[in-house]
PAZAPA-4460 file (N, C-alpha, C; in steps of 0.05 Angstrom, whole numbers, plus 32768, in hexadecimal, padded with zeros to 4 digits):
% residues 263
    n_x    n_y    n_z   ca_x   ca_y   ca_z    c_x    c_y    c_z   seq   type   mol
   8813   872B   8951   8800   8729   893B   8807   8712   8929     1      M     A
   87F3   8709   891A   87F8   86F2   8907   8808   86FC   88F0     2      S     A
   8811   86E8   88E0   8821   86EF   88C8   8811   8700   88B5     3      S     A
   87F8   86FA   88B1   87E7   8709   889F   87E3   8726   88A9     4      T     A
   87DF   8729   88C3   87DB   8743   88CF   87F5   8753   88CD     5      D     A
   880C   8746   88D1   8826   8754   88CF   882A   875F   88B3     6      Y     A
   8825   874E   889E   8829   8758   8883   8815   876E   887C     7      I     A
   87FC   876A   8884   87E8   877E   887E   87EF   8799   888B     8      S     A
   87F9   8797   88A3   8800   87B0   88B2   8816   87BF   88A3     9      H     A
   882B   87B0   8899   8841   87BD   888C   883A   87C7   8870    10      H     A
   8825   87BC   8864   881D   87C5   8849   8808   87DB   884A    11      L     A
   8801   87E4   8861   87EC   87F9   8863   87F9   8814   8866    12      K     A
   87F0   8827   8856   87FB   8842   8857   87EF   8852   886E    13      N     A
   87FF   8866   8877   87F4   887A   8889   87E5   888E   8878    14      L     A
   87CA   888E   887A   87B9   889C   8867   87A6   88AF   8876    15      S     A
   879B   88C2   8867   8786   88D3   8871   876D   88C3   8876    16      T     A
   8762   88C3   888E   874C   88B0   8894   8731   88B8   8888    17      P     A
   872D   88D1   8881   8712   88DA   887B   8707   88CE   8861    18      Q     A
   8718   88C5   884F   870E   88BA   8836   870F   889C   8835    19      Y     A
   871A   888F   884A   8718   8872   884D   8720   8862   8834    20      D     A
   8738   8868   882A   8742   8859   8814   8737   8861   87F9    21      G     A
   8727   8875   87F7   871C   887E   87DE   8730   888D   87CD    22      G     A
   8726   8898   87B7   8737   88A5   87A3   8747   88BC   87B0    23      F     A
   873A   88CB   87C2   8747   88E3   87CC   8758   88DE   87E5    24      W     A
   875B   88C5   87EC   876C   88BE   8803   8789   88C6   87FD    25      T     A
   8796   88D3   8810   87B2   88DA   880D   87C3   88C7   881E    26      L     A
   87D6   88BA   8812   87E9   88AA   8821   87FF   88BC   882B    27      N     A
   87FD   88C3   8844   880F   88D7   8850   882C   88CD   8850    28      I     A
   8830   88B4   8857   884B   88AA   8858   8858   88AB   883C    29      D     A
   8849   88A4   8828   8854   88A5   880C   885D   88C1   8805    30      T     A
   884B   88D5   880B   8851   88F0   8804   8869   88FB   8813    31      L     A
   8869   88F6   882E   887F   8902   883E   889A   88F6   8837    32      V     A
   889B   88DB   8834   88B4   88CE   882E   88BE   88D7   8812    33      I     A
   88AB   88D8   87FF   88B2   88E1   87E4   88BD   88FD   87E4    34      G     A
   88B0   890F   87F3   88B9   892B   87F5   88D4   892D   8802    35      W     A
   88D9   891D   8817   88F2   891D   8825   8909   8915   8812    36      I     A
   8904   8900   8803   8918   88F6   87F0   891D   890B   87D9    37      L     A
   8907   8917   87D0   890A   892C   87BC   891A   8944   87C7    38      A     A
   8914   894B   87E0   8923   8961   87ED   8941   8959   87F1    39      G     A
   8946   8940   87F7   8962   8937   87F9   8971   893A   87DF    40      L     A
   8964   8932   87C9   8970   8935   87AF   8977   8953   87A9    41      I     A
   8963   8964   87AF   8967   8981   87AA   897E   898C   87BB    42      A     A
   897E   8984   87D4   8992   898F   87E7   89AE   8986   87DF    43      F     A
   89B2   896C   87DA   89CC   8961   87D3   89D5   896D   87B8    44      V     A
   89C3   896F   87A5   89CA   897B   878B   89D3   8998   878E    45      S     A
   89C5   89A7   879F   89CC   89C3   87A4   89E7   89C5   87B1    46      Y     A
   89EC   89B5   87C6   8A05   89B6   87D4   8A1D   89AF   87C2    47      K     A
   8A1A   8999   87B2   8A2F   8991   87A1   8A34   89A6   878B    48      V     A
   8A1E   89B0   877F   8A20   89C4   876A   8A2D   89DE   8774    49      G     A
   8A27   89E5   878D   8A33   89FD   8799   8A50   89FB   879E    50      K     A
   8A59   89E2   87A3   8A75   89DE   87AB   8A84   89CC   8797    51      N     A
   8A7E   89CF   877E   8A8B   89C0   8769   8AA9   89C6   8769    52      L     A
   8AB9   89B0   8767   8AD6   89B3   8766   8AE0   89A1   8750    53      D     A
   8AE4   89AC   8738   8AEC   899B   8721   8B08   898F   8725    54      P     A
   8B19   899C   8735   8B34   8992   8738   8B37   897D   874E    55      D     A
   8B26   897F   8763   8B28   896C   8779   8B0C   8964   8782    56      N     A
   8AFD   8955   8771   8AE2   894E   8778   8AE1   893A   878F    57      P     A
   8ACD   893E   87A0   8AC9   892B   87B7   8ABA   8912   87AE    58      G     A
   8AB6   88FF   87C0   8AA8   88E6   87B9   8A8C   88EB   87B0    59      P     A
   8A7E   88FD   87BD   8A62   8903   87B6   8A60   890F   879A    60      L     A
   8A72   8922   8795   8A72   892F   877A   8A79   891A   8765    61      Q     A
   8A8B   8909   876A   8A92   88F4   8757   8A7A   88E1   8751    62      N     A
   8A6C   88DA   8767   8A55   88C9   8764   8A3F   88D6   8753    63      A     A
   8A39   88F0   8759   8A24   88FE   874B   8A2C   8902   872D    64      L     A
   8A46   8908   8729   8A4F   890C   870D   8A4D   88F1   86FE    65      E     A
   8A52   88DB   870B   8A4F   88C1   86FE   8A33   88BB   86F6    66      G     A
   8A20   88C1   8709   8A03   88BD   8703   89FB   88D0   86EC    67      I     A
   8A04   88E9   86ED   89FD   88FC   86D8   8A07   88F3   86BD    68      L     A
   8A1F   88EA   86BB   8A2A   88E1   86A2   8A1C   88C8   8698    69      E     A
   8A14   88B6   86AA   8A06   889E   86A2   89EB   88A6   8696    70      F     A
   89DC   88B8   86A3   89C2   88C0   8699   89C5   88CF   867F    71      V     A
   89D9   88E0   867D   89DE   88EF   8665   89E3   88DD   864D    72      E     A
   89F2   88C7   8652   89F7   88B4   863D   89DE   88A7   8633    73      T     A
   89CC   88A0   8645   89B2   8893   863D   89A2   88A7   862D    74      Q     A
   89A1   88C0   8635   8992   88D4   8626   899D   88D8   860A    75      V     A
   89B7   88DA   8607   89C3   88DE   85ED   89BE   88C6   85DA    76      K     A
   89BE   88AE   85E6   89BA   8896   85D5   899D   8892   85CD    77      E     A
   898A   889B   85DD   896E   8894   85D9   895D   88AC   85CF    78      M     A
   8965   88C4   85D5   8954   88DB   85CE   895E   88E9   85B5    79      F     A
   894E   88E9   85A1   8954   88F7   8588   894D   8915   858A    80      D     A
   895F   8926   8582   8959   8942   8584   8964   894E   859E    81      G     A
   8959   8965   85A5   8963   8973   85BD   894C   897F   85CC    82      Y     A
   894C   897A   85E6   8939   8987   85F8   8946   8989   8613    83      N     A
   894B   89A1   861D   895A   89A5   8636   894C   8999   864F    84      P     A
   8932   8992   864C   8924   8986   8662   892A   8968   8666    85      L     A
   8930   895A   8651   8932   893D   8652   8947   8933   8665    86      I     A
   895F   893E   8664   8975   8936   8675   896F   8939   8693    87      G     A
   8967   8952   869B   8960   8955   86B8   8949   8944   86C0    88      P     A
   8935   8940   86AE   891E   8930   86B5   8927   8913   86B9    89      L     A
   8937   8908   86A7   8940   88EC   86A9   8951   88E9   86C2    90      A     A
   8962   88FC   86C8   8972   88FA   86E1   8961   88FA   86FA    91      L     A
   894D   890C   86FB   893C   890E   8712   892C   88F4   8715    92      T     A
   8921   88EA   86FF   8911   88D1   8700   8922   88BA   870B    93      V     A
   893A   88B7   8700   894B   88A1   8708   8953   88A3   8726    94      F     A
   895D   88BA   872E   8967   88BC   874A   8950   88BB   875E    95      V     A
   893A   88C8   8758   8923   88C9   876B   8917   88AD   876E    96      W     A
   8912   889F   8758   8907   8884   875A   891A   8871   8767    97      I     A
   8934   8874   8762   8947   8863   876F   8946   8867   878D    98      F     A
   8946   887F   8796   8945   8884   87B3   892B   887A   87C0    99      L     A
   8915   887E   87B2   88FB   8874   87BD   88FC   8855   87BE   100      M     A
   8907   8849   87A9   890A   882C   87A9   891C   8822   87C0   101      N     A
   8932   8832   87C4   8946   8829   87D8   893C   882A   87F4   102      A     A
   8925   8837   87F9   891A   8835   8814   8912   8819   881C   103      M     A
   8910   8808   8808   8909   87EC   880D   8921   87DD   881A   104      D     A
   8939   87E8   881A   8950   87DB   8826   8952   87E0   8844   105      L     A
   8942   87F3   884E   8941   87F8   886B   8931   87E1   8878   106      I     A
   893B   87D5   888E   892D   87BF   889B   890F   87C6   889E   107      P     A
   88FE   87B3   8897   88E2   87B8   8895   88D4   87C1   88AE   108      V     A
   88DF   87BA   88C6   88D3   87C1   88DF   88DE   87DA   88EB   109      D     A
   88F4   87E4   88E1   8902   87FA   88EE   88F2   8814   88EF   110      L     A
   88EC   881F   88D8   88DD   8839   88D8   88C1   8836   88E3   111      L     A
   88B2   8821   88DC   8897   881F   88E9   8899   881D   8907   112      P     A
   88AE   8810   8912   88B2   880E   892F   88B7   882A   893B   113      L     A
   88C9   8839   892E   88CF   8854   8937   88B6   8866   8936   114      L     A
   88A6   8862   8920   888E   8872   891D   887A   886B   8933   115      A     A
   8879   8852   893B   8867   884A   8950   886C   8857   896B   116      G     A
   8885   885F   8970   888C   886D   8989   887F   8888   898A   117      F     A
   8879   8894   8973   886C   88AF   8973   884E   88AD   896C   118      V     A
   8843   8895   896D   8826   8892   896A   881D   888D   894D   119      G     A
   8830   8888   893A   8829   8883   891F   8825   8865   891B   120      I     A
   880D   885D   8916   8806   8840   8915   8810   8833   88FB   121      E     A
   880D   8841   88E5   8815   8835   88CB   882A   8846   88BE   122      Y     A
   883D   8839   88B1   8852   8848   88A2   885C   8836   888C   123      L     A
   8857   883D   8873   8861   882E   885C   8877   883F   8850   124      K     A
   8890   8836   8851   88A7   8847   884C   88B1   8847   8830   125      V     A
   88A6   8836   881E   88B0   8835   8802   889B   8842   87F0   126      V     A
   889F   885B   87E8   888B   8869   87D8   8883   885A   87BE   127      P     A
   8896   884C   87B2   8890   883F   8798   8881   8825   879B   128      T     A
   887A   881D   87B4   8868   8807   87B8   884B   8811   87BA   129      T     A
   8847   882B   87B5   882D   8838   87B5   8826   883F   8798   130      D     A
   880F   8834   878F   8807   8839   8773   8804   8857   876E   131      L     A
   87FD   8866   8782   87F9   8883   877E   8814   8890   8775   132      A     A
   882A   8886   8780   8844   8891   8778   884B   8889   875C   133      T     A
   8849   886F   8756   8852   8866   873B   8840   8872   8725   134      T     A
   8826   8873   872A   8814   887F   8717   8819   889D   8715   135      F     A
   881F   88AA   872B   8825   88C7   872A   883D   88CD   8719   136      G     A
   8852   88BC   871C   886A   88C0   870C   8864   88BB   86EE   137      L     A
   8856   88A5   86E8   8852   889E   86CC   883E   88B1   86BF   138      S     A
   882B   88BB   86CD   8818   88CE   86C2   8825   88E9   86BD   139      L     A
   8838   88F0   86CD   8847   8909   86C9   8857   8906   86AE   140      S     A
   8864   88EF   86AB   8872   88EB   8691   885F   88EA   867A   141      V     A
   8848   88DE   867E   8833   88DC   8669   8829   88F8   8661   142      F     A
   8826   8909   8674   881E   8925   866E   8833   8933   865C   143      A     A
   884C   892E   8662   8862   8939   8651   8861   892D   8635   144      L     A
   885B   8913   8634   8859   8906   8619   8844   8913   8608   145      I     A
   882C   8917   8614   8817   8924   8605   881E   8941   85FD   146      I     A
   882A   894F   8610   8832   896B   860B   8845   896D   85F4   147      F     A
   885A   895C   85F3   886E   895E   85DE   8864   8953   85C4   148      Y     A
   8852   893F   85C5   8845   8936   85AD   8836   894C   859F   149      N     A
   8827   895B   85AE   8817   8971   85A3   882A   8988   859A   150      I     A
   883E   898E   85AA   8851   89A3   85A4   8860   899E   858A   151      K     A
   886A   8985   8587   887B   897F   8570   886A   8979   8557   152      I     A
   8855   8969   855A   8845   8960   8544   882E   8973   853E   153      K     A
   8827   8984   8551   880F   8994   854E   87F6   8984   8557   154      G     A
   87E2   8992   855F   87CA   8984   8569   87BE   8972   8554   155      G     A
   87BC   897B   853B   87B1   896A   8526   87C4   8953   851F   156      F     A
   87DE   8959   851F   87F1   8944   8519   87F0   892E   852D   157      G     A
   87ED   8935   8547   87EB   8920   855C   87D1   8910   8559   158      Y     A
   87BC   891E   8552   87A2   8911   854E   87A3   88FE   8536   159      F     A
   87B2   8905   8522   87B5   88F3   850A   87C1   88D8   8511   160      K     A
   87D2   88D8   8526   87DE   88BE   852E   87C8   88AB   8536   161      L     A
   87B3   88B5   8543   879E   88A4   854C   878D   889A   8534   162      F     A
   878D   88A9   851E   877C   88A2   8507   878B   888F   84F4   163      L     A
   87A5   8892   84F1   87B3   8883   84DC   87CA   8871   84E7   164      F     A
   87CA   886C   8500   87DF   885C   850C   87D1   8848   8520   165      H     A
   87D9   882F   8520   87F0   8822   8512   87E9   8816   84F7   166      P     A
   87CF   8813   84F1   87C7   8807   84D7   87C6   881D   84C2   167      F     A
   87D3   8819   84AB   87D4   882D   8496   87C8   8821   847D   168      Q     A
   87BE   8832   846C   87B2   882A   8452   87B9   883E   843D   169      A     A
   87B6   8836   8424   87BE   8847   840D   87A6   8855   8401   170      N     A
   878D   884D   8406   8777   885B   83FA   8764   8866   8410   171      N     A
   8754   8879   8408   8744   8888   841C   8730   8876   842A   172      T     A
   8722   8865   841B   870E   8854   8428   871A   8842   843D   173      I     A
   8730   8836   8437   873E   8824   844A   8747   8834   8463   174      A     A
   8750   884D   845E   8758   885D   8475   8741   8863   8488   175      K     A
   872A   8869   847C   8712   886F   848C   8709   8856   849C   176      I     A
   870A   883F   848E   8702   8826   849C   8715   8820   84B3   177      I     A
   872E   8825   84B0   8742   881E   84C5   8743   8832   84DB   178      L     A
   8736   884A   84D8   8738   885F   84ED   872F   8856   8508   179      M     A
   8717   8849   850B   870F   8840   8526   8723   882D   8533   180      P     A
   872E   881B   8523   8742   8808   852E   875C   8816   8536   181      F     A
   8764   882A   8525   877C   8839   852C   8778   8849   8545   182      N     A
   8761   8856   8548   875B   8866   8560   875C   8854   8579   183      I     A
   8750   883D   8577   8750   882A   858E   876C   8821   8594   184      L     A
   877B   8818   8580   8795   880D   8585   87A9   8822   858F   185      M     A
   87A8   883A   8583   87BA   884F   858C   87B4   8859   85A8   186      T     A
   879A   885A   85AE   8792   8862   85C9   879C   884E   85DE   187      T     A
   8799   8835   85D8   87A3   8820   85EA   87C2   8822   85EC   188      I     A
   87CF   8827   85D6   87EC   8829   85D6   87F5   8840   85E7   189      E     A
   87E7   8857   85E5   87EF   886F   85F5   87E9   886A   8613   190      E     A
   87D2   8860   8619   87CB   885B   8635   87DC   8846   8642   191      L     A
   87E6   8833   8632   87F7   881E   863D   8812   8829   8648   192      A     A
   881A   8840   863D   8834   884B   8646   8834   8852   8664   193      K     A
   8822   8863   866E   8823   8868   868B   881B   8850   869C   194      P     A
   8809   8840   8692   8800   8829   86A2   8817   8815   86A5   195      I     A
   8825   880F   868F   883B   87FB   8691   8852   8806   86A1   196      S     A
   8858   8820   869F   886E   882B   86AF   8868   882A   86CC   197      M     A
   884F   8831   86D4   8848   8831   86F0   8846   8816   86FC   198      S     A
   8839   8803   86EE   8834   87E9   86F9   884E   87D9   86FA   199      L     A
   8861   87DD   86E7   887A   87CF   86E8   888A   87D7   8701   200      R     A
   888C   87F1   8706   889A   87FA   871D   888D   87F1   8737   201      L     A
   8873   87F5   8739   8864   87ED   8751   8866   87CF   8756   202      F     A
   8862   87BF   8741   8862   87A2   8745   887D   8797   874F   203      G     A
   8892   87A1   8744   88AD   8797   874C   88B3   87A0   8769   204      N     A
   88AD   87B9   8770   88B3   87C3   878A   88A1   87B6   879F   205      M     A
   8887   87B3   8799   8875   87A7   87AC   887D   878A   87B2   206      F     A
   8885   877B   879D   888D   875F   87A1   88A7   875E   87B2   207      A     A
   88B9   8771   87AD   88D2   8771   87BD   88CC   8777   87DA   208      G     A
   88BA   878A   87DF   88B3   8790   87FB   88A6   8778   8809   209      E     A
   8894   876B   87FA   8886   8753   8805   889A   873D   880C   210      L     A
   88AE   8739   87FC   88C2   8725   8803   88D1   872C   881C   211      I     A
   88D8   8746   881F   88E5   874E   8838   88D3   8749   8850   212      F     A
   88B9   874D   884D   88A6   8748   8864   88A5   872A   886A   213      L     A
   88A5   871A   8855   88A5   86FD   885A   88BE   86F3   8868   214      L     A
   88D5   86FF   8860   88EE   86F8   886E   88ED   8701   888B   215      I     A
   88E1   8718   8890   88DF   8722   88AB   88CE   8710   88BD   216      A     A
   88BD   86FF   88B2   88AD   86ED   88C2   88BD   86D5   88CB   217      L     A
   88D4   86D1   88C0   88E5   86BA   88C8   88F1   86C0   88E4   218      L     A
   88FA   86AC   88F3   8908   86B1   890C   8920   86C3   8907   219      P     A
   8926   86D4   891B   893A   86E8   8917   8956   86DD   8910   220      W     A
   895C   86C5   891A   8976   86BA   8915   8978   86AD   88F9   221      W     A
   8962   86AC   88EA   8962   86A1   88CF   8961   86B8   88BA   222      I     A
   8957   86CF   88C3   8951   86E5   88B0   896A   86F0   88A2   223      Q     A
   8981   86EF   88AF   8998   86FE   88A5   89A1   86F4   8889   224      F     A
   89A3   86DA   8886   89AD   86CF   886D   899A   86D4   8856   225      L     A
   8980   86CC   8857   896F   86D2   8840   896A   86F0   883D   226      P     A
   8968   86FE   8854   8964   871B   8852   897C   8729   8845   227      G     A
   8994   8721   884C   89AC   872D   883F   89AE   8727   8822   228      G     A
   89A8   870E   881B   89A9   8706   87FE   8995   8715   87EE   229      I     A
   897C   8717   87F9   8967   8725   87EA   896D   8743   87E8   230      W     A
   8979   874E   87FD   897F   876B   87FD   8994   8771   87E7   231      A     A
   89A8   8760   87E5   89BC   8763   87D0   89AF   8761   87B4   232      I     A
   899E   874E   87B0   8991   874A   8796   897E   8762   8791   233      F     A
   8971   876B   87A7   895D   8781   87A4   896A   879B   879C   234      H     A
   8984   879F   87A2   8992   87B7   8799   8991   87B8   877B   235      I     A
   8995   87A1   876E   8994   87A0   8751   8978   87A7   8747   236      L     A
   8963   879D   8755   8947   87A2   874D   8940   87C0   874F   237      I     A
   8947   87CC   8766   8940   87E8   8769   894E   87FA   8755   238      I     A
   8967   87F3   874E   8976   8802   873A   896A   87FE   871F   239      T     A
   8964   87E5   8718   895A   87DE   86FE   893F   87EB   86F9   240      L     A
   892E   87EC   870D   8913   87F8   870A   8915   8816   8705   241      Q     A
   8927   8823   8714   892B   8840   870F   8936   8844   86F3   242      A     A
   8948   8833   86EB   8955   8835   86D0   8940   8831   86BA   243      Y     A
   892F   881D   86BD   891A   8817   86A9   8907   882E   86A6   244      I     A
   88FE   8839   86BD   88EB   884F   86BC   88F8   8867   86AE   245      F     A
   8911   886C   86B4   891F   8882   86A6   8921   887E   8688   246      M     A
   8928   8865   8680   892B   885F   8664   8910   8862   8655   247      L     A
   88FB   8859   8662   88E0   885B   8655   88D8   8879   8653   248      L     A
   88DF   8888   8667   88D9   88A5   8665   88E8   88B2   864E   249      T     A
   8901   88AC   864B   8911   88B7   8634   8906   88AD   861A   250      I     A
   8900   8893   8618   88F7   8887   85FE   88DC   8893   85F6   251      A     A
   88C9   8895   8608   88AE   889F   8602   88AF   88BC   85FA   252      Y     A
   88C0   88CC   8608   88C2   88E8   8601   88D1   88EC   85E6   253      L     A
   88E4   88D9   85E0   88F1   88DA   85C6   88DD   88D6   85B0   254      S     A
   88CC   88C2   85B3   88B7   88BE   859F   88A4   88D6   859D   255      V     A
   889E   88E2   85B3   888C   88F9   85B3   8899   8911   85A4   256      A     A
   88B3   8912   85A3   88C0   8928   8594   88C3   8922   8576   257      H     A
   88BB   890B   856D   88BC   8906   8551   88A5   8914   8542   258      Q     A
   88A9   891B   852A   8893   8926   851A   8880   8910   8512   259      T     A
   8869   8917   8507   8855   8903   84FF   8861   88F0   84EA   260      A     A
   8871   88FB   84D8   887C   88EA   84C3   8891   88D7   84CE   261      D     A
   88A1   88E0   84E1   88B5   88CF   84ED   88A8   88B9   84FE   262      E     A
   8893   88C0   850C   8885   88AD   851C   8879   8896   850B   263      H     A
***
């Protein structure tokens, strides 16, 4: 196949055919790989938790404890107050996104080739290069942001943010005049949270995958050097993107836990 056909083939998801790319199309490869990685996290966490040895920890326990302490430090530094959900949520977001991103380090032709042996024509193995994944993650966080805004500030207190933020005034007439502008600006500010989170993660991972595909088009005896260099650099990218998504999750939920006066 041509270079264009090769790239297009690797960027196409294994999807349900009946909706032909419409809204209700399910990207089966994204779902299955995401579920497998989530199951891996749950299984490893269960096994390590069941066999904890504080006196003689193994390498895996040490690694998980290091990740846990790292995430706990970020939560303590950024989250004001206390909510038992925030720590586990931040840990899950960081580890799950990191693992989904890390699928990009598998040679681009390996899994699609193996899938072809069992009759699977398309297989896109990096879930975070699918907008459905990144938007699903960010919208889940956004739902928690709205929930805690209403829970902490009250329904009317949260609504007041749209009326009197970000432009403030000292007299009633000026407040009324500024309300439409405040509603517009605050709505944009709120909607920008899930959009920016999802597009940042998607854009970086999609670009990284595309570079791997371009390297794969080179003759095999040239691929190793640029491929190896990019893979080493990409380890930093996949870690950084998981870290940024986790930090934004903590920061936005911290703001959501502020009272109307604090906000």
